[in-house]
N, CA, C and O atoms as a printed pandas DataFrame, in Angstrom:
     atom_number atom_name residue_name chain_id  residue_number  x_coord  y_coord  z_coord
0              1         N          MET        A               1   -5.703  -22.224   13.430
1              2        CA          MET        A               1   -6.947  -21.475   13.516
2              3         C          MET        A               1   -6.643  -19.981   13.471
3              4         O          MET        A               1   -5.651  -19.529   14.043
4              5         N          THR        A               2   -7.468  -19.241   12.814
5              6        CA          THR        A               2   -7.331  -17.803   12.694
6              7         C          THR        A               2   -7.814  -17.128   13.975
7              8         O          THR        A               2   -8.799  -17.548   14.582
8              9         N          ASN        A               3   -7.098  -16.068   14.376
9             10        CA          ASN        A               3   -7.569  -15.273   15.513
10            11         C          ASN        A               3   -8.879  -14.598   15.137
11            12         O          ASN        A               3   -9.049  -14.147   14.004
12            13         N          ILE        A               4   -9.789  -14.530   16.075
13            14        CA          ILE        A               4  -11.076  -13.890   15.837
14            15         C          ILE        A               4  -10.968  -12.407   16.177
15            16         O          ILE        A               4  -10.564  -12.037   17.280
16            17         N          ALA        A               5  -11.333  -11.567   15.215
17            18        CA          ALA        A               5  -11.362  -10.121   15.431
18            19         C          ALA        A               5  -12.800   -9.698   15.674
19            20         O          ALA        A               5  -13.738  -10.294   15.145
20            21         N          THR        A               6  -12.952   -8.680   16.466
21            22        CA          THR        A               6  -14.288   -8.142   16.711
22            23         C          THR        A               6  -14.576   -7.037   15.696
23            24         O          THR        A               6  -13.674   -6.546   15.017
24            25         N          TRP        A               7  -15.833   -6.663   15.610
25            26        CA          TRP        A               7  -16.207   -5.541   14.746
26            27         C          TRP        A               7  -15.468   -4.280   15.189
27            28         O          TRP        A               7  -15.051   -3.474   14.358
28            29         N          GLU        A               8  -15.310   -4.117   16.487
29            30        CA          GLU        A               8  -14.597   -2.953   17.022
30            31         C          GLU        A               8  -13.129   -2.956   16.569
31            32         O          GLU        A               8  -12.571   -1.899   16.277
32            33         N          ASP        A               9  -12.512   -4.125   16.511
33            34        CA          ASP        A               9  -11.138   -4.227   15.993
34            35         C          ASP        A               9  -11.074   -3.729   14.551
35            36         O          ASP        A               9  -10.199   -2.939   14.198
36            37         N          PHE        A              10  -12.004   -4.194   13.723
37            38        CA          PHE        A              10  -12.034   -3.802   12.320
38            39         C          PHE        A              10  -12.234   -2.295   12.157
39            40         O          PHE        A              10  -11.623   -1.674   11.287
40            41         N          GLN        A              11  -13.083   -1.716   12.989
41            42        CA          GLN        A              11  -13.379   -0.290   12.875
42            43         C          GLN        A              11  -12.165    0.578   13.201
43            44         O          GLN        A              11  -12.132    1.744   12.806
44            45         N          LYS        A              12  -11.178    0.052   13.899
45            46        CA          LYS        A              12   -9.962    0.811   14.218
46            47         C          LYS        A              12   -9.046    0.969   13.016
47            48         O          LYS        A              12   -8.216    1.878   12.990
48            49         N          ILE        A              13   -9.182    0.102   12.023
49            50        CA          ILE        A              13   -8.295    0.126   10.861
50            51         C          ILE        A              13   -8.879    1.044    9.798
51            52         O          ILE        A              13  -10.022    0.869    9.375
52            53         N          ASP        A              14   -8.096    2.015    9.373
53            54        CA          ASP        A              14   -8.515    2.976    8.349
54            55         C          ASP        A              14   -7.903    2.536    7.018
55            56         O          ASP        A              14   -6.704    2.689    6.788
56            57         N          ILE        A              15   -8.756    1.985    6.146
57            58        CA          ILE        A              15   -8.314    1.478    4.850
58            59         C          ILE        A              15   -8.884    2.397    3.775
59            60         O          ILE        A              15  -10.088    2.650    3.725
60            61         N          ARG        A              16   -7.982    2.896    2.907
61            62        CA          ARG        A              16   -8.411    3.864    1.898
62            63         C          ARG        A              16   -7.826    3.534    0.528
63            64         O          ARG        A              16   -6.881    2.756    0.398
64            65         N          VAL        A              17   -8.415    4.147   -0.473
65            66        CA          VAL        A              17   -7.935    4.026   -1.845
66            67         C          VAL        A              17   -7.097    5.258   -2.180
67            68         O          VAL        A              17   -7.465    6.385   -1.850
68            69         N          GLY        A              18   -5.972    5.023   -2.837
69            70        CA          GLY        A              18   -5.128    6.109   -3.307
70            71         C          GLY        A              18   -4.548    5.763   -4.668
71            72         O          GLY        A              18   -4.598    4.613   -5.105
72            73         N          THR        A              19   -3.998    6.770   -5.332
73            74        CA          THR        A              19   -3.391    6.576   -6.649
74            75         C          THR        A              19   -1.888    6.775   -6.552
75            76         O          THR        A              19   -1.414    7.777   -6.017
76            77         N          VAL        A              20   -1.145    5.806   -7.076
77            78        CA          VAL        A              20    0.316    5.902   -7.104
78            79         C          VAL        A              20    0.707    7.023   -8.066
79            80         O          VAL        A              20    0.321    7.012   -9.234
80            81         N          ILE        A              21    1.484    7.999   -7.558
81            82        CA          ILE        A              21    1.923    9.099   -8.415
82            83         C          ILE        A              21    3.422    9.031   -8.712
83            84         O          ILE        A              21    3.911    9.715   -9.611
84            85         N          LYS        A              22    4.152    8.201   -7.951
85            86        CA          LYS        A              22    5.586    8.040   -8.194
86            87         C          LYS        A              22    6.009    6.663   -7.696
87            88         O          LYS        A              22    5.568    6.212   -6.640
88            89         N          ALA        A              23    6.871    6.000   -8.470
89            90        CA          ALA        A              23    7.421    4.701   -8.080
90            91         C          ALA        A              23    8.884    4.664   -8.490
91            92         O          ALA        A              23    9.236    4.979   -9.627
92            93         N          GLU        A              24    9.733    4.271   -7.538
93            94        CA          GLU        A              24   11.155    4.142   -7.840
94            95         C          GLU        A              24   11.730    2.944   -7.102
95            96         O          GLU        A              24   11.200    2.527   -6.072
96            97         N          GLU        A              25   12.804    2.396   -7.628
97            98        CA          GLU        A              25   13.441    1.255   -6.989
98            99         C          GLU        A              25   13.979    1.663   -5.623
99           100         O          GLU        A              25   14.509    2.761   -5.457
100          101         N          PHE        A              26   13.839    0.778   -4.659
101          102        CA          PHE        A              26   14.299    1.011   -3.294
102          103         C          PHE        A              26   15.665    0.335   -3.161
103          104         O          PHE        A              26   15.760   -0.859   -2.876
104          105         N          GLN        A              27   16.709    1.120   -3.372
105          106        CA          GLN        A              27   18.076    0.590   -3.383
106          107         C          GLN        A              27   18.511    0.026   -2.039
107          108         O          GLN        A              27   19.301   -0.918   -2.019
108          109         N          GLY        A              28   18.035    0.557   -0.916
109          110        CA          GLY        A              28   18.480    0.134    0.408
110          111         C          GLY        A              28   17.706   -1.022    1.018
111          112         O          GLY        A              28   18.020   -1.458    2.125
112          113         N          ALA        A              29   16.703   -1.523    0.317
113          114        CA          ALA        A              29   15.862   -2.593    0.869
114          115         C          ALA        A              29   16.573   -3.941    0.785
115          116         O          ALA        A              29   17.234   -4.236   -0.210
116          117         N          LYS        A              30   16.437   -4.764    1.837
117          118        CA          LYS        A              30   17.016   -6.114    1.831
118          119         C          LYS        A              30   16.301   -7.011    0.822
119          120         O          LYS        A              30   16.932   -7.818    0.140
120          121         N          ILE        A              31   14.980   -6.862    0.735
121          122        CA          ILE        A              31   14.175   -7.601   -0.235
122          123         C          ILE        A              31   13.770   -6.605   -1.311
123          124         O          ILE        A              31   13.334   -5.504   -0.977
124          125         N          PRO        A              32   13.897   -6.951   -2.601
125          126        CA          PRO        A              32   13.559   -5.994   -3.663
126          127         C          PRO        A              32   12.184   -5.362   -3.454
127          128         O          PRO        A              32   11.192   -6.051   -3.214
128          129         N          ALA        A              33   12.154   -4.041   -3.551
129          130        CA          ALA        A              33   10.920   -3.291   -3.300
130          131         C          ALA        A              33   10.952   -1.979   -4.074
131          132         O          ALA        A              33   11.975   -1.588   -4.635
132          133         N          TYR        A              34    9.810   -1.318   -4.086
133          134        CA          TYR        A              34    9.694    0.029   -4.641
134          135         C          TYR        A              34    9.377    1.007   -3.521
135          136         O          TYR        A              34    8.738    0.654   -2.529
136          137         N          LYS        A              35    9.829    2.230   -3.697
137          138        CA          LYS        A              35    9.352    3.356   -2.897
138          139         C          LYS        A              35    8.209    3.979   -3.698
139          140         O          LYS        A              35    8.366    4.319   -4.870
140          141         N          LEU        A              36    7.069    4.119   -3.047
141          142        CA          LEU        A              36    5.894    4.679   -3.716
142          143         C          LEU        A              36    5.463    5.971   -3.059
143          144         O          LEU        A              36    5.592    6.129   -1.845
144          145         N          GLU        A              37    4.953    6.894   -3.852
145          146        CA          GLU        A              37    4.225    8.058   -3.353
146          147         C          GLU        A              37    2.794    7.870   -3.831
147          148         O          GLU        A              37    2.540    7.640   -5.014
148          149         N          ILE        A              38    1.854    7.974   -2.877
149          150        CA          ILE        A              38    0.462    7.670   -3.154
150          151         C          ILE        A              38   -0.402    8.861   -2.756
151          152         O          ILE        A              38   -0.291    9.372   -1.642
152          153         N          ASP        A              39   -1.261    9.301   -3.671
153          154        CA          ASP        A              39   -2.158   10.436   -3.437
154          155         C          ASP        A              39   -3.479    9.929   -2.872
155          156         O          ASP        A              39   -4.188    9.152   -3.513
156          157         N          PHE        A              40   -3.800   10.385   -1.649
157          158        CA          PHE        A              40   -5.050   10.009   -0.983
158          159         C          PHE        A              40   -6.048   11.161   -0.958
159          160         O          PHE        A              40   -6.972   11.148   -0.144
160          161         N          GLY        A              41   -5.888   12.140   -1.814
161          162        CA          GLY        A              41   -6.849   13.236   -1.884
162          163         C          GLY        A              41   -6.574   14.320   -0.868
163          164         O          GLY        A              41   -5.545   14.312   -0.191
164          165         N          THR        A              42   -7.508   15.256   -0.768
165          166        CA          THR        A              42   -7.288   16.463    0.029
166          167         C          THR        A              42   -7.202   16.199    1.532
167          168         O          THR        A              42   -6.454   16.886    2.227
168          169         N          GLU        A              43   -7.941   15.230    2.044
169          170        CA          GLU        A              43   -7.946   14.991    3.491
170          171         C          GLU        A              43   -6.610   14.450    3.997
171          172         O          GLU        A              43   -6.102   14.923    5.014
172          173         N          LEU        A              44   -6.042   13.481    3.315
173          174        CA          LEU        A              44   -4.802   12.838    3.768
174          175         C          LEU        A              44   -3.568   13.272    2.992
175          176         O          LEU        A              44   -2.453   13.184    3.505
176          177         N          GLY        A              45   -3.753   13.737    1.772
177          178        CA          GLY        A              45   -2.624   14.180    0.965
178          179         C          GLY        A              45   -1.802   13.013    0.415
179          180         O          GLY        A              45   -2.317   11.919    0.185
180          181         N          ILE        A              46   -0.522   13.276    0.214
181          182        CA          ILE        A              46    0.383   12.290   -0.369
182          183         C          ILE        A              46    1.145   11.583    0.743
183          184         O          ILE        A              46    1.707   12.222    1.633
184          185         N          LYS        A              47    1.157   10.256    0.681
185          186        CA          LYS        A              47    1.861    9.424    1.659
186          187         C          LYS        A              47    2.859    8.536    0.919
187          188         O          LYS        A              47    2.720    8.270   -0.275
188          189         N          ARG        A              48    3.869    8.088    1.666
189          190        CA          ARG        A              48    4.908    7.237    1.081
190          191         C          ARG        A              48    4.812    5.819    1.632
191          192         O          ARG        A              48    4.371    5.595    2.759
192          193         N          SER        A              49    5.238    4.871    0.803
193          194        CA          SER        A              49    5.217    3.475    1.224
194          195         C          SER        A              49    6.327    2.707    0.536
195          196         O          SER        A              49    6.724    3.024   -0.586
196          197         N          SER        A              50    6.823    1.688    1.230
197          198        CA          SER        A              50    7.711    0.705    0.624
198          199         C          SER        A              50    6.866   -0.519    0.343
199          200         O          SER        A              50    6.143   -0.995    1.218
200          201         N          ALA        A              51    6.954   -1.033   -0.881
201          202        CA          ALA        A              51    6.107   -2.165   -1.252
202          203         C          ALA        A              51    6.905   -3.181   -2.064
203          204         O          ALA        A              51    7.600   -2.826   -3.016
204          205         N          ARG        A              52    6.792   -4.456   -1.671
205          206        CA          ARG        A              52    7.496   -5.545   -2.352
206          207         C          ARG        A              52    6.680   -6.021   -3.552
207          208         O          ARG        A              52    6.075   -7.093   -3.528
208          209         N          LEU        A              53    6.679   -5.212   -4.584
209          210        CA          LEU        A              53    5.874   -5.487   -5.771
210          211         C          LEU        A              53    6.724   -5.773   -7.003
211          212         O          LEU        A              53    6.193   -5.934   -8.102
212          213         N          VAL        A              54    8.038   -5.835   -6.823
213          214        CA          VAL        A              54    8.980   -5.918   -7.937
214          215         C          VAL        A              54    8.732   -7.143   -8.815
215          216         O          VAL        A              54    8.873   -7.066  -10.036
216          217         N          ARG        A              55    8.375   -8.238   -8.225
217          218        CA          ARG        A              55    8.221   -9.481   -8.982
218          219         C          ARG        A              55    7.075   -9.421   -9.995
219          220         O          ARG        A              55    7.173  -10.006  -11.074
220          221         N          ASN        A              56    5.998   -8.723   -9.659
221          222        CA          ASN        A              56    4.815   -8.715  -10.528
222          223         C          ASN        A              56    4.528   -7.401  -11.240
223          224         O          ASN        A              56    3.689   -7.362  -12.140
224          225         N          TYR        A              57    5.209   -6.319  -10.854
225          226        CA          TYR        A              57    4.870   -5.011  -11.419
226          227         C          TYR        A              57    6.129   -4.236  -11.785
227          228         O          TYR        A              57    7.107   -4.229  -11.039
228          229         N          LYS        A              58    6.091   -3.583  -12.943
229          230        CA          LYS        A              58    7.137   -2.633  -13.317
230          231         C          LYS        A              58    6.763   -1.304  -12.701
231          232         O          LYS        A              58    5.582   -0.979  -12.580
232          233         N          LYS        A              59    7.775   -0.527  -12.309
233          234        CA          LYS        A              59    7.470    0.742  -11.634
234          235         C          LYS        A              59    6.630    1.659  -12.523
235          236         O          LYS        A              59    5.759    2.370  -12.020
236          237         N          GLU        A              60    6.875    1.655  -13.828
237          238        CA          GLU        A              60    6.101    2.523  -14.716
238          239         C          GLU        A              60    4.647    2.057  -14.833
239          240         O          GLU        A              60    3.772    2.857  -15.163
240          241         N          ASP        A              61    4.381    0.786  -14.569
241          242        CA          ASP        A              61    3.000    0.285  -14.590
242          243         C          ASP        A              61    2.239    0.622  -13.312
243          244         O          ASP        A              61    1.010    0.572  -13.291
244          245         N          LEU        A              62    2.957    0.963  -12.255
245          246        CA          LEU        A              62    2.310    1.313  -10.985
246          247         C          LEU        A              62    1.791    2.744  -10.986
247          248         O          LEU        A              62    0.760    3.029  -10.376
248          249         N          VAL        A              63    2.499    3.653  -11.668
249          250        CA          VAL        A              63    2.090    5.057  -11.684
250          251         C          VAL        A              63    0.727    5.178  -12.368
251          252         O          VAL        A              63    0.535    4.718  -13.494
252          253         N          GLY        A              64   -0.206    5.803  -11.664
253          254        CA          GLY        A              64   -1.570    5.962  -12.152
254          255         C          GLY        A              64   -2.513    4.868  -11.675
255          256         O          GLY        A              64   -3.725    4.975  -11.863
256          257         N          ARG        A              65   -1.981    3.826  -11.065
257          258        CA          ARG        A              65   -2.802    2.709  -10.579
258          259         C          ARG        A              65   -3.356    3.023   -9.194
259          260         O          ARG        A              65   -2.645    3.536   -8.331
260          261         N          GLN        A              66   -4.621    2.714   -8.995
261          262        CA          GLN        A              66   -5.200    2.857   -7.665
262          263         C          GLN        A              66   -4.856    1.636   -6.825
263          264         O          GLN        A              66   -4.884    0.503   -7.306
264          265         N          VAL        A              67   -4.531    1.887   -5.561
265          266        CA          VAL        A              67   -4.169    0.833   -4.619
266          267         C          VAL        A              67   -4.976    1.007   -3.342
267          268         O          VAL        A              67   -5.503    2.084   -3.060
268          269         N          ILE        A              68   -5.060   -0.065   -2.582
269          270        CA          ILE        A              68   -5.773   -0.047   -1.306
270          271         C          ILE        A              68   -4.734   -0.121   -0.199
271          272         O          ILE        A              68   -3.847   -0.974   -0.231
272          273         N          CYS        A              69   -4.844    0.780    0.790
273          274        CA          CYS        A              69   -3.816    0.892    1.823
274          275         C          CYS        A              69   -4.419    1.090    3.205
275          276         O          CYS        A              69   -5.479    1.695    3.365
276          277         N          VAL        A              70   -3.711    0.561    4.201
277          278        CA          VAL        A              70   -4.007    0.902    5.592
278          279         C          VAL        A              70   -3.253    2.197    5.862
279          280         O          VAL        A              70   -2.036    2.258    5.689
280          281         N          VAL        A              71   -3.976    3.234    6.286
281          282        CA          VAL        A              71   -3.351    4.555    6.424
282          283         C          VAL        A              71   -3.141    4.978    7.875
283          284         O          VAL        A              71   -2.621    6.066    8.122
284          285         N          ASN        A              72   -3.530    4.147    8.839
285          286        CA          ASN        A              72   -3.383    4.575   10.236
286          287         C          ASN        A              72   -2.499    3.657   11.075
287          288         O          ASN        A              72   -2.630    3.629   12.299
288          289         N          PHE        A              73   -1.600    2.906   10.435
289          290        CA          PHE        A              73   -0.553    2.220   11.189
290          291         C          PHE        A              73    0.548    3.226   11.485
291          292         O          PHE        A              73    0.666    4.222   10.772
292          293         N          PRO        A              74    1.363    2.998   12.521
293          294        CA          PRO        A              74    2.493    3.893   12.756
294          295         C          PRO        A              74    3.503    3.791   11.615
295          296         O          PRO        A              74    3.577    2.770   10.932
296          297         N          LYS        A              75    4.274    4.850   11.413
297          298        CA          LYS        A              75    5.341    4.821   10.407
298          299         C          LYS        A              75    6.292    3.683   10.721
299          300         O          LYS        A              75    6.549    3.369   11.883
300          301         N          LYS        A              76    6.817    3.063    9.656
301          302        CA          LYS        A              76    7.758    1.965    9.828
302          303         C          LYS        A              76    9.046    2.304    9.083
303          304         O          LYS        A              76    9.025    2.595    7.887
304          305         N          GLN        A              77   10.170    2.263    9.805
305          306        CA          GLN        A              77   11.447    2.555    9.164
306          307         C          GLN        A              77   11.982    1.302    8.488
307          308         O          GLN        A              77   12.107    0.245    9.106
308          309         N          ILE        A              78   12.289    1.442    7.223
309          310        CA          ILE        A              78   12.899    0.379    6.436
310          311         C          ILE        A              78   14.157    0.974    5.825
311          312         O          ILE        A              78   14.086    1.819    4.933
312          313         N          ALA        A              79   15.316    0.524    6.314
313          314        CA          ALA        A              79   16.607    1.124    5.936
314          315         C          ALA        A              79   16.536    2.618    6.268
315          316         O          ALA        A              79   16.275    2.980    7.415
316          317         N          ASN        A              80   16.762    3.476    5.292
317          318        CA          ASN        A              80   16.754    4.922    5.531
318          319         C          ASN        A              80   15.444    5.579    5.100
319          320         O          ASN        A              80   15.414    6.781    4.836
320          321         N          PHE        A              81   14.372    4.810    5.027
321          322        CA          PHE        A              81   13.093    5.261    4.488
322          323         C          PHE        A              81   11.988    5.015    5.518
323          324         O          PHE        A              81   11.983    3.985    6.192
324          325         N          PHE        A              82   11.066    5.948    5.636
325          326        CA          PHE        A              82    9.920    5.781    6.527
326          327         C          PHE        A              82    8.666    5.520    5.692
327          328         O          PHE        A              82    8.220    6.376    4.928
328          329         N          SER        A              83    8.115    4.329    5.855
329          330        CA          SER        A              83    6.895    3.941    5.170
330          331         C          SER        A              83    5.714    4.406    6.019
331          332         O          SER        A              83    5.615    4.058    7.195
332          333         N          GLU        A              84    4.819    5.193    5.423
333          334        CA          GLU        A              84    3.712    5.803    6.157
334          335         C          GLU        A              84    2.403    5.033    6.043
335          336         O          GLU        A              84    1.533    5.159    6.905
336          337         N          VAL        A              85    2.257    4.240    4.990
337          338        CA          VAL        A              85    1.035    3.464    4.777
338          339         C          VAL        A              85    1.404    2.053    4.343
339          340         O          VAL        A              85    2.494    1.820    3.820
340          341         N          LEU        A              86    0.486    1.112    4.566
341          342        CA          LEU        A              86    0.685   -0.274    4.148
342          343         C          LEU        A              86   -0.137   -0.532    2.895
343          344         O          LEU        A              86   -1.367   -0.511    2.932
344          345         N          VAL        A              87    0.551   -0.776    1.791
345          346        CA          VAL        A              87   -0.119   -1.141    0.549
346          347         C          VAL        A              87   -0.569   -2.592    0.687
347          348         O          VAL        A              87    0.223   -3.462    1.050
348          349         N          MET        A              88   -1.838   -2.849    0.396
349          350        CA          MET        A              88   -2.394   -4.181    0.623
350          351         C          MET        A              88   -2.323   -5.047   -0.633
351          352         O          MET        A              88   -2.597   -4.601   -1.748
352          353         N          GLY        A              89   -1.945   -6.294   -0.405
353          354        CA          GLY        A              89   -1.860   -7.254   -1.488
354          355         C          GLY        A              89   -1.990   -8.662   -0.949
355          356         O          GLY        A              89   -2.063   -8.884    0.259
356          357         N          VAL        A              90   -2.017   -9.593   -1.861
357          358        CA          VAL        A              90   -2.121  -11.009   -1.535
358          359         C          VAL        A              90   -0.762  -11.647   -1.781
359          360         O          VAL        A              90   -0.155  -11.437   -2.832
360          361         N          TYR        A              91   -0.278  -12.432   -0.808
361          362        CA          TYR        A              91    0.934  -13.222   -1.019
362          363         C          TYR        A              91    0.531  -14.431   -1.852
363          364         O          TYR        A              91   -0.074  -15.372   -1.339
364          365         N          ALA        A              92    0.865  -14.404   -3.124
365          366        CA          ALA        A              92    0.472  -15.470   -4.050
366          367         C          ALA        A              92    1.596  -16.505   -4.134
367          368         O          ALA        A              92    2.388  -16.500   -5.076
368          369         N          GLY        A              93    1.654  -17.376   -3.150
369          370        CA          GLY        A              93    2.628  -18.451   -3.163
370          371         C          GLY        A              93    3.875  -18.198   -2.352
371          372         O          GLY        A              93    4.468  -19.142   -1.829
372          373         N          SER        A              94    4.297  -16.934   -2.229
373          374        CA          SER        A              94    5.483  -16.616   -1.428
374          375         C          SER        A              94    5.450  -15.154   -1.026
375          376         O          SER        A              94    4.702  -14.356   -1.592
376          377         N          ASP        A              95    6.281  -14.809   -0.031
377          378        CA          ASP        A              95    6.298  -13.435    0.479
378          379         C          ASP        A              95    6.753  -12.406   -0.548
379          380         O          ASP        A              95    6.444  -11.223   -0.407
380          381         N          ASP        A              96    7.477  -12.828   -1.572
381          382        CA          ASP        A              96    7.954  -11.849   -2.553
382          383         C          ASP        A              96    7.127  -11.878   -3.839
383          384         O          ASP        A              96    7.534  -11.305   -4.850
384          385         N          ASN        A              97    5.992  -12.530   -3.808
385          386        CA          ASN        A              97    5.103  -12.595   -4.958
386          387         C          ASN        A              97    3.769  -11.957   -4.582
387          388         O          ASN        A              97    2.766  -12.649   -4.406
388          389         N          VAL        A              98    3.769  -10.633   -4.462
389          390        CA          VAL        A              98    2.590   -9.902   -3.994
390          391         C          VAL        A              98    1.747   -9.444   -5.181
391          392         O          VAL        A              98    2.259   -8.868   -6.141
392          393         N          VAL        A              99    0.445   -9.711   -5.093
393          394        CA          VAL        A              99   -0.534   -9.247   -6.073
394          395         C          VAL        A              99   -1.388   -8.193   -5.382
395          396         O          VAL        A              99   -1.970   -8.456   -4.329
396          397         N          LEU        A             100   -1.465   -7.012   -5.963
397          398        CA          LEU        A             100   -2.189   -5.897   -5.359
398          399         C          LEU        A             100   -3.689   -6.148   -5.242
399          400         O          LEU        A             100   -4.308   -6.754   -6.116
400          401         N          LEU        A             101   -4.255   -5.664   -4.136
401          402        CA          LEU        A             101   -5.706   -5.561   -4.029
402          403         C          LEU        A             101   -6.092   -4.237   -4.675
403          404         O          LEU        A             101   -5.354   -3.258   -4.568
404          405         N          GLN        A             102   -7.224   -4.200   -5.333
405          406        CA          GLN        A             102   -7.661   -2.941   -5.927
406          407         C          GLN        A             102   -9.165   -2.889   -6.049
407          408         O          GLN        A             102   -9.851   -3.910   -6.012
408          409         N          ALA        A             103   -9.662   -1.670   -6.195
409          410        CA          ALA        A             103  -11.097   -1.472   -6.376
410          411         C          ALA        A             103  -11.509   -2.006   -7.746
411          412         O          ALA        A             103  -10.722   -1.967   -8.692
412          413         N          GLU        A             104  -12.704   -2.489   -7.849
413          414        CA          GLU        A             104  -13.229   -3.057   -9.089
414          415         C          GLU        A             104  -13.393   -1.992  -10.179
415          416         O          GLU        A             104  -13.375   -2.311  -11.368
416          417         N          ARG        A             105  -13.550   -0.739   -9.775
417          418        CA          ARG        A             105  -13.622    0.380  -10.728
418          419         C          ARG        A             105  -12.997    1.613  -10.086
419          420         O          ARG        A             105  -12.783    1.637   -8.874
420          421         N          LYS        A             106  -12.707    2.626  -10.875
421          422        CA          LYS        A             106  -12.059    3.832  -10.373
422          423         C          LYS        A             106  -12.972    4.524   -9.362
423          424         O          LYS        A             106  -14.172    4.684   -9.586
424          425         N          VAL        A             107  -12.368    4.930   -8.244
425          426        CA          VAL        A             107  -13.080    5.658   -7.194
426          427         C          VAL        A             107  -12.248    6.876   -6.830
427          428         O          VAL        A             107  -11.150    7.060   -7.356
428          429         N          ASN        A             108  -12.762    7.708   -5.934
429          430        CA          ASN        A             108  -12.045    8.918   -5.530
430          431         C          ASN        A             108  -10.898    8.564   -4.591
431          432         O          ASN        A             108  -11.035    7.708   -3.716
432          433         N          ASN        A             109   -9.762    9.236   -4.787
433          434        CA          ASN        A             109   -8.651    9.076   -3.855
434          435         C          ASN        A             109   -9.113    9.460   -2.454
435          436         O          ASN        A             109   -9.767   10.484   -2.258
436          437         N          GLY        A             110   -8.760    8.621   -1.486
437          438        CA          GLY        A             110   -9.146    8.867   -0.108
438          439         C          GLY        A             110  -10.423    8.187    0.320
439          440         O          GLY        A             110  -10.745    8.176    1.508
440          441         N          ASP        A             111  -11.169    7.612   -0.627
441          442        CA          ASP        A             111  -12.403    6.909   -0.266
442          443         C          ASP        A             111  -12.058    5.779    0.705
443          444         O          ASP        A             111  -11.032    5.113    0.570
444          445         N          LYS        A             112  -12.945    5.580    1.692
445          446        CA          LYS        A             112  -12.736    4.562    2.733
446          447         C          LYS        A             112  -13.273    3.209    2.296
447          448         O          LYS        A             112  -14.268    3.107    1.579
448          449         N          ILE        A             113  -12.579    2.179    2.752
449          450        CA          ILE        A             113  -13.042    0.805    2.588
450          451         C          ILE        A             113  -13.782    0.452    3.878
451          452         O          ILE        A             113  -13.333    0.791    4.973
452          453         N          GLY        A             114  -14.886   -0.211    3.743
453          454        CA          GLY        A             114  -15.587   -0.575    4.973
454          455         C          GLY        A             114  -16.845   -1.339    4.734
455          456         O          GLY        A             114  -17.533   -1.708    5.685
């Protein structure tokens, strides 16, 4: 059974849209991943994330793509890298087969999901 979240729980999570401006292979990651730089507009600026997207996406295909991210989790250290936001995706069959969530059409960087 799934844990039940309250509306107040949901309101604590800040989910926003940003555009990937840089993607590179994450050499120090135990599981293949990319280091991403994501532009969230003037309010939040550019944030970094580690994302296990290698199986379904080439790094050059990620640049310019809008992604949906949780922007208010604490930083997470992965090897020698600090991930500042959580890029959201669906585990399609396994933990290393992530399919990105995305907006149905282009929106402004930093727009809130809610």
